[in-house]
C-alpha positions in Angstrom: 2.1 -17.2 -19.0 5.6 -17.4 -17.6 6.9 -14.3 -16.1 9.9 -13.1 -14.5 8.1 -10.3 -12.4 5.2 -8.0 -12.5 5.5 -4.3 -13.4 2.5 -1.7 -12.3 2.7 1.7 -13.7 0.5 4.4 -12.3 0.0 8.0 -13.0 0.6 10.3 -10.1 0.1 14.1 -9.7 3.5 14.9 -8.2 6.4 12.4 -8.4 8.5 14.1 -5.7 5.5 13.9 -3.2 5.0 10.2 -4.2 8.6 9.5 -3.6 8.6 11.2 -0.2 5.4 9.3 0.8 6.8 5.8 -0.2 10.2 6.4 1.5 8.9 8.2 4.6 5.4 6.7 4.9 6.0 3.1 3.9 9.6 2.8 4.6 10.6 1.8 1.1 14.0 3.3 1.3 15.1 1.9 -2.0 12.5 4.0 -3.8 14.2 6.3 -6.3 13.3 8.7 -9.2 14.9 8.9 -12.6 13.7 10.9 -15.5 10.6 11.8 -13.6 9.5 8.3 -12.8 9.5 7.1 -9.2 10.7 3.3 -9.2 9.9 1.0 -6.2 11.2 -2.5 -6.3 9.5 -5.2 -4.1 9.6 -8.9 -4.2 7.8 -9.9 -7.4 6.8 -6.5 -8.3 8.4 -3.3 -9.7 6.1 -0.1 -9.2 6.6 3.0 -11.6 4.9 6.1 -10.6 4.9 8.9 -13.2 3.4 12.2 -13.9 0.9 12.3 -16.7 3.2 13.7 -19.4 6.0 11.2 -18.6 3.5 8.3 -18.2 2.2 9.3 -21.6 5.6 9.7 -23.4 6.7 6.3 -21.9 3.4 4.3 -22.7 2.5 5.9 -25.9 -0.9 6.5 -24.5 -2.8 9.8 -24.4 -2.7 11.9 -21.3 -4.4 10.4 -18.4 -5.6 11.9 -15.1 -3.6 11.2 -12.0 -5.0 8.9 -9.4 -8.6 8.1 -8.3 -8.7 11.1 -6.0 -9.9 11.1 -2.4 -12.4 8.5 -1.2 -12.3 6.3 -4.3 -9.7 3.7 -5.5 -9.8 1.9 -8.8 -7.8 -1.0 -7.2 -5.7 -2.1 -4.2 -2.3 -3.1 -3.6 -2.0 -5.8 -0.6 1.3 -6.4 1.0 1.8 -9.4 3.4 3.3 -8.0 6.8 4.9 -10.3 9.3 3.4 -8.9 12.6 0.5 -6.9 13.5 3.0 -4.5 15.3 4.6 -3.9 12.0 1.1 -3.1 10.5 0.5 -0.4 13.3 3.9 1.0 12.7 3.3 1.5 8.9 -0.1 2.9 9.4 1.1 5.4 11.8 4.2 6.3 9.6 1.8 6.7 6.5 -0.4 9.0 8.5 2.4 11.2 9.5 3.6 11.3 5.8 0.2 12.4 4.8 -2.0 9.4 3.9 -5.5 10.7 3.8 -7.3 7.5 4.8 -5.9 5.2 7.4 -7.2 2.7 9.9 -6.8 -1.0 11.0 -9.3 -3.6 11.5 -9.6 -7.5 12.1 -11.4 -9.5 9.5 -12.7 -13.1 10.0 -13.3 -15.0 6.6 -15.9 -17.6 6.3 -13.1 -20.1 6.4 -12.3 -19.2 10.0 -8.9 -17.4 8.9 -8.3 -14.0 10.4 -6.3 -11.0 9.1 -5.2 -8.0 10.7 -5.4 -5.2 7.9 -4.0 -1.8 7.9 -5.3 0.6 5.1 -3.7 3.5 3.7 -3.6 5.9 0.6 -0.7 7.5 -0.9 -0.8 11.2 -2.1 -2.8 10.3 -5.1 -5.6 8.3 -3.3 -4.2 4.7 -4.3 -5.2 2.3 -1.6 -2.7 0.0 0.0 -3.6 -2.8 2.4 -1.0 -4.0 4.9 -2.2 -7.6 5.7 -1.0 -9.7 8.7 -2.3 -13.3 8.8 -3.1 -13.9 12.5 -4.7 -17.3 12.1 -7.8 -18.7 14.0 -5.8 -19.0 17.3 -3.2 -16.2 17.2 -3.0 -13.3 19.4 -2.5 -9.8 18.0 1.0 -8.9 19.0 1.3 -6.9 22.5 -2.4 -6.8 23.0 -3.2 -9.7 25.3 -6.7 -10.8 24.4 -7.3 -13.2 21.5 -7.9 -11.6 18.0 -11.6 -12.9 18.2 -12.0 -10.7 21.3 -10.6 -7.7 19.5 -12.6 -8.2 16.5 -15.8 -8.5 18.7 -16.4 -12.2 17.7 
């Protein structure tokens, strides 16, 4: 398959609330809404968020329920973030904008590769993971101790 980009469309309960969350919580200042559809352009991905009636009219599918709801997600969108400090800022910003589930953790994969991951949910419960690759010998920005010490390794 030779594509020029990927489009992900999801149903949301309230397009205006979603727009506010993505602008204020995740800092996606270019997010816009037209004809009831929130459009978010990211490198290699266009995200469309529409209320059920608009989604149905545009896809030709029957009405579907918005979002997976609290405590459950049918998928995850992961974004590579340059620094751990930026991950922390985004998680805090998302929390202030109403993210229901937030937190950060350091993960060591069996390969020895380490990642610092912030998890947030949007107003409809869709899960986002903000991932900073910190490597095997990197330090978490501004913290002092090696990443392994923070992760309890």
